[in-house]
N, C-alpha and C positions, 0 to 999 in steps of 0.2 A: 354479612356485609352491604355496605349500601350500594345500590344501583348508580348514583350520581357521579362516583368517583372515577378518574381514568388518569393515565399517563399520557403525554404527547411528546414525542419524540422530535425536537425541532433543528433544523438544518439553519446556521447562521452564516453571514458573510465571511468570505474567507479573508478580508482585508478591509474592502473597500463597503464602508457603513451604508452605503448610497443602494446596496444590492439586497438590503432588508424590503421584504415585502410587507405591504400594507396587512397580509394574514399574518405574518410573522408579528407584527407589533398588536394587533387584536388579541392574537392568542396568548402573548406573555402578560397583556395587561389583564385578561380574564381568567387566568387561573391564580389558585391559591397561592400556589409557591413555584419557586423557579429552583432546581436543583443544577449547579453549573459547574464545569471543570474547573474554572478560575473565576471567582467572583469578582475580583477587581476586573479582570477583563471583559466579563460580561456588565458588569456597572456601567461601563462606557458605551456599549450596546444600548442598556437601559436609558441611559442619560439621552443617547440620541432619538431614541423613538419616545420619549416622554414617559417612560412605563416605571412605577416605582413599587412594582411586588418585590415582596420580600426573597431572599435567597439563602440557600445552604449549598455547601459546597458538595461534590462527588467527583473525585477523581482516581485516578488506578492507586493510590497509597490506602485510600480510606473507602472502596467500592464495596468491597466484603462487608463491612459494618454498616456504611451508611444505606445501602441498597434496603437494608431492613428498614429503616426508618421512612424511607420512600414508600414502600409497600405498605405501610402501616397508614402513611398518608391517603395513599388510594382506597384501602379497604374500608378506610374511615368514611371514605365518601368525598373527599378532596380532589380537586383538581390539580394536576402535577404537571410542569412542563421540565424537560431534560435537554441543556445544551451542552455543547463542547465549546472550544476555544474557536473552531472555525469548522464549517462544513456540518456534517451529519454525525452526531453522536453513534459510536460503536463501529465506525469505519476507521480503525487504527487508532481509536479513541475510546474512552472506558464508556460504559453503558450497557455492552450486550447482556453480562450475567444481571444487571438491574432489570432490562426486559423481561430477561427469564424469570426472574423471581416474581415480578408482578403476574406474568400469564400463568405460573405455577401456584398463585395463591388466588387464581380465578379472576384477576383485574382486567380491565379493558386497556389495551395499548392502541395507540393511532400514531400517525406520522405526519409531519408538515415538510414537504419537499423545499429543496432551495439549492444553493450553490453547492458545487461539488468539484474539488480540485481533480478528482479522478476522471470524471467525464469532460472536465475542461481541458486537461492535456491530452486525453485521446482526440477533441474536436482539434485542437491547434496542430496535431502531431501530422495530420495530413494522411496517415494510415487508415485501412479499413478498419471502421468501428462495430462491424456486425458482430464480431466476437473478438474477444480480447480478454486478459488475465490482468486481475490486480493482486500484486503480491504484498503492499503494504512496504513496512522497513524490511531490510534484509537482517538475518540474524548477525550479530556482531561478532561471532568469532567460532571456530571449530567445524565439527562435522557438518553440523545442520546448515552452517554458511557455505561451505562448500558444495553440500548436495542443493542445495535453493539455487544457486548459482549455474549449477550444471542443468538443472532442469529449466531455467531460463533459457540457457543456451539450446536446450532440444525445442523449446516452445514454438509451435506452428503459428502462434496468434501473437498478435502486438502486448507487450508486458509493461503495466505502469507500475512505477515505484516510487514509494517517497523515501526522501534521503536528508539525514541530518546535515547541515553544513558541516561540522565537524568531522563528519566521515564521509564526504564526497570524494576526496581525494582516494581512499583506500578501498571506496567501493567502486569507481570507476577503474582503477588499477586491477581489481580483482576480477572484474567483469572484462577487461581485456585480456586478461592471461586465461581465461576459460571461453570466451566467445569470439577472441580475436579481434584485432582493432579495426576491422573493417565494417563491424555490425553498426547499422545506425542507429541514432537516438535523436530524440528530441528532449531537450533541458529548459524546464521552465522554472523561472525565478520570480517569489513574490508575485504571484497571480492576483491580478485586480488591483493591485497596489502601485502607488506612485514610481516605482522604479520595476515594473515589470519586465521581464526579460524572457524571450522565447528565442532559443537558439537550437539549430539543426547541425549535426555532422555526424562523424563517425565516432567510435569510441576511443580511437587513438588520437583523434583530433580534440577530443573533448578532455584528455588527459593533460595536454599541453595548454589548451584554453582555460580550463576552468582550475587555477591553481588555489591555493588557500585564501588567498586575499580577495578573491572574487566569491568565494562559497558562503554567502551571507543570505540570510533570511530562510524562507519555506522553499523547498526544492522538491520538484517531482520530475521523473525521467520516464520516457516510454521509448522502450526497446523493440525495434524492429524484430519481427518473426525471423527465425531462421529460415533458410532455403528447403528443398525438398529433402525430407529426413531420409527416405530409402537411398536417394544418391548419397547425402552424407555419410549415414551408416556403411554403405559399400566401399566408399572412398577410405573410411576410417579402417575397416577391415583389411583391406587391401594394403594400407599403410601399415598396420599392424603385422601382417605377413611378410612383408618386407624386413622389417625388423627381425622377426624371428628367423627368416633366412639367411641375415646376418650375425645369427648367434645368440640372439637376445631370448631369454626365456618368453614363453606365451604369456604368463603372468606379467611380466614387465612390461611386454609389449602391448599387452592389453590396457596396462595401467597410464603409459606414456602417451597412448593415442586418445585415452579417454580425458586425459588433463587436457590434451591438445585440442580436442573436438567438441568438448562438453558431452560427449555421449557416455553411456553408462558403461562401467569398466566391466561388470558382470556380464552385459550383455554382448560386448566384443569379445572377453574371454570365451563366452560359450561359441560365439560364430567361429573363433580361430579352432577350438577344438572340434568342431564339426566339419570345419574344412580338412582338418588334420585326417579326420577320420574317413573322409571322400577320396582322399589321395592316396 
């Protein structure tokens, strides 16, 4: 393998092309080829920067096959850039499998930092940013979706979510059902673009405010952390115990309180059994 080849993973503007750095322009003009999630969108960026480097596509649908081509470029000694539509590739975008493939082949990988909707959303939220969780997009349906939302309900750190405009309403409704309507969020729309919006309020208020006709463009949500989990768990166990006292089965009581609190049904069920053994 030639020692001259490498892959550089490049962050690109979220929407405002003015956020492109001089280093990004220099890098994209100096590499031999650019692999882009959407070549048409990247072509606009290259035109803005005055770059005419050739491109090939690499997106979710073709990454498994196209990664082999990219690896071949690197091992043959060519300099390759990887970009997504916006922000850093691999972060809820294609590219992770490609980076792993280059490393496996012994290739060199570096990255060029830049705009990030994740960190920008945290900065705009006003929530402590020393520790936070990025969850990307919620699963679309089923048990995975329910479990993911339940884990967000228990999370003691702020949670950053990406949201598709056509799923905003259902995501907000499902978050309310598990986390409760009072949980605070910051909702950001079209960051860095002409119609950028930063909205703060409760989940219940968000359901009323962000109707389908307003759900347009790129959206991120930062969910405030839960309160003290020990207190919340004790309250949930107490509530479940009251249900049992009213004749509800232990299993059903644990299930109902889990749905209300976002806590683990299994943990609540076990706590109820232990309480019964002690009494």
